[in-house]
VMD Tcl script that draws the C-alpha trace (Angstrom):
set ca {
  {-0.01 -0.02 0.01}
  {1.25 3.45 -0.96}
  {2.18 5.84 1.87}
  {0.14 8.97 1.95}
  {3.17 11.26 1.97}
  {4.66 9.51 -1.08}
  {1.42 9.98 -2.96}
  {1.22 13.65 -2.02}
  {4.90 14.16 -3.25}
  {4.09 12.52 -6.57}
  {1.08 14.76 -6.97}
  {3.09 17.88 -6.05}
  {5.61 16.98 -8.79}
  {3.01 16.80 -11.53}
  {2.53 19.36 -14.25}
  {-0.59 21.52 -14.17}
  {-2.09 19.67 -17.06}
  {-1.80 16.35 -15.22}
  {-3.33 17.76 -12.08}
  {-6.62 18.24 -13.92}
  {-6.64 14.53 -14.73}
  {-5.98 13.67 -11.14}
  {-8.71 15.90 -9.93}
  {-11.21 14.31 -12.40}
  {-10.21 10.86 -11.20}
  {-10.65 11.84 -7.55}
  {-14.12 13.17 -8.33}
  {-15.07 9.76 -9.90}
  {-13.81 8.00 -6.81}
  {-15.91 10.34 -4.60}
  {-19.08 9.71 -6.66}
  {-18.58 5.93 -6.72}
  {-18.30 5.98 -2.95}
  {-21.81 7.43 -2.66}
  {-23.49 5.25 -5.23}
  {-22.65 1.90 -3.67}
  {-25.00 2.40 -0.74}
  {-28.30 2.65 -2.55}
  {-29.20 0.09 -5.15}
  {-32.07 0.95 -7.53}
  {-34.70 -1.57 -8.47}
  {-35.12 -2.69 -12.03}
  {-38.33 -0.63 -12.55}
  {-36.63 2.63 -11.41}
  {-33.86 2.12 -13.98}
  {-36.33 1.94 -16.95}
  {-38.58 4.82 -16.10}
  {-38.66 7.34 -18.97}
  {-37.22 5.09 -21.71}
  {-40.62 4.20 -23.31}
  {-42.59 6.22 -25.75}
  {-45.50 8.22 -24.29}
  {-45.81 10.48 -21.23}
  {-42.91 10.05 -18.89}
  {-45.22 8.96 -15.97}
  {-47.58 7.04 -18.26}
  {-50.62 8.54 -16.41}
  {-52.21 10.13 -19.52}
  {-54.20 7.47 -21.41}
  {-52.86 4.76 -19.08}
  {-55.46 2.20 -20.31}
  {-54.24 2.44 -23.88}
  {-50.64 1.68 -22.71}
  {-51.72 -1.20 -20.54}
  {-54.05 -3.01 -22.95}
}
mol new
graphics top color blue
foreach p $ca { graphics top sphere $p radius 0.5 }
foreach p [lrange $ca 0 end-1] q [lrange $ca 1 end] { graphics top cylinder $p $q radius 0.2 }
display resetview
């Protein structure tokens, strides 16, 4: 495992253009950390991908039958 101080030294030696890539990567790590706690069900993942009103309330009988 990398030592925190060694990682910080490596980051400090990077060029400004590389720092943006590091910052982007850190943001992805932070967002992944939050997404693992709540799993969505299958129905929630497909909401809005069908034709028609987004909530399917308008003319719901014609969509169901």
